[in-house]
Every structure is written in structure tokens, then in C-alpha cells.
N, C-alpha and C positions, 0 to 999 in steps of 0.2 A: 400206832397202824397207818395212821393217814391225815391229815389235815378237817378241820371245819373249814368248809368255810360258803360266802355266802354270797350266791346271783346275783348277777352284774343288775338285772334289775329291782332287789332289793328283801324278794320277796321270801327265797325262799336259805334255809341252811341244809348244806349235805355236812357227811359226813359215814369211816366208813366205822365196820364194827362189828367182831364176835362177838357166840356166841360159840361155850363148850359147851359136847350133850358127850359122850359117853370119849374116844382116845381123838380122832378128830374134831380143829372150830369148825365152824359154820362161818362166814365170815358172808360181811351184807354191807350193804352201802341205804345207807336212811336219809327224804328228805321231808322238813319239817316245816314247815311257817314261821317267819322270820318275823313274827307277830306273836306269835308260842302254840302246844296244843297238838292236837296230837299230827303221825307220821301223814304225809298225803301218799308216798313211793316206799315200798321197802321195796330195796333186792339182793338174791341168794346173788356170791357173789361164783365164776367160777373160777377153779389154776387152782394156784400152789397159794400164793401169797401177794399182798403193794402194801408198799410205803411209802408212796409220792399220789398226792391227789387226794381227790378228787379233783376238779377244774374247771369250775362252768364254760361255754361258748357260749361268747357274748351275744346271746338269743336269750340266754337261760332254760333251754328248754332238752336242754346234752348239759352232764355230767359225762370228764373224761380221768381217767387217770392209770397206773402204769399195774399191771401186772406181768407179776414172775409164776412161769412155768418150767422145769426143767432145770432150774439157771439157771436162766433166760425170758427179757424182758419184751415187753412191749409194751405199744398204745391201746389200749380197751374203752369202747365209749357205749353208755350209757341213757337211755330217749329216756327223755320222766314219762311221755305217751309214754309206754312199754314194753316188749319183747326182748327178742335172746337182746341181745350184746353183741356190740359190733368187733373184731381186732382196728386198726388202726393202720401199724408194720410186724412189717412180715422179717422181724430179725432171727434166726437163725442159733445165735448167740452171742455170750455178752451184757450185759446187761448196763439198759437206761436205768440214768441216775434219775437226771428232774427233763423237762421239756415247757416251754414256749408255742405258740405258733405267734404271727408277728399283729402286727394288728388289720392289719387287711386280709386274715388269715388265709389268706397266698402260700403261704412260708410256715414248715416247720425248723425251730430251733432246740438241736437236744443235748446234752450233757450224756456220754454215752461212754461203753473201757469193759473191762473183767475188774473181777472180786482175785488178789486174792493173796494168804495166809501163809506162816511160815511155824515153826514152836520150831523154838533153838534150846537146850536143854543145857546151865552152864552148871561144871560142881565144883568140888575145890574151891573157891570162894573163902577170905577171911577178910 
């Protein structure tokens, strides 16, 4: 579902996971101590799905990830202090395939486009 990632300060590991109860999966984000032990934070994630992230901010206090809703992806972030996730980008179409920030945190770099597929039926081949 996403990456397992170590915080910049080396204290935590974050990873996304799903739970299946009934007909729809529950999507979650867990933060565990790098030294071992039970999770220190568990977050329920809104939206349809995500496939990139989480990524840590340089201060190790916030996780950022992609969320796909109605075939459109945007970057969201979740503070370890809690509270509601915050949407960072507001695209209304297309997909973000990956993203990163400049070292000074002032510029966002991302790869973005659309996902298309075609079906072709071949018959009479010998």
C-alpha cells in the first residue's frame, strides 16, 4: 500500500496498512518506535486509496502522503500531534505519481499525469 519509512531523527517508523471488515477496507497509518514496541500513533485515513508515502517532514513531526479520491490524487499531511489530516494540494484532475520537497522546504517537485488503458481483442491468430 505504501512505503515503510524511518523518521529523519531516527526515532520512529511509519507505514500504511489496511484492515478488512465487511465490504470496504479501512485504511490506516501507524507510527511505531524504531527501537521496538507498540504503536505510538494510529491514524484512520480518509479517501479511496493511496500508493505513495508516507514521507516525513524534516522535523519528524508530520507525515505526508498521496490520497486518491474519485481518480484524482492530492498530497495530504498528518501531524503526529493528532488532529484532522490537512490537504496540501487541490488538484481537480489527474494523478500525482510521486513527490518530494526541496531541501529548504520552499519548493514542491512532483510527477503528475493521467492513467489510461486500452483493451484490444486479437482473434484468428495461428
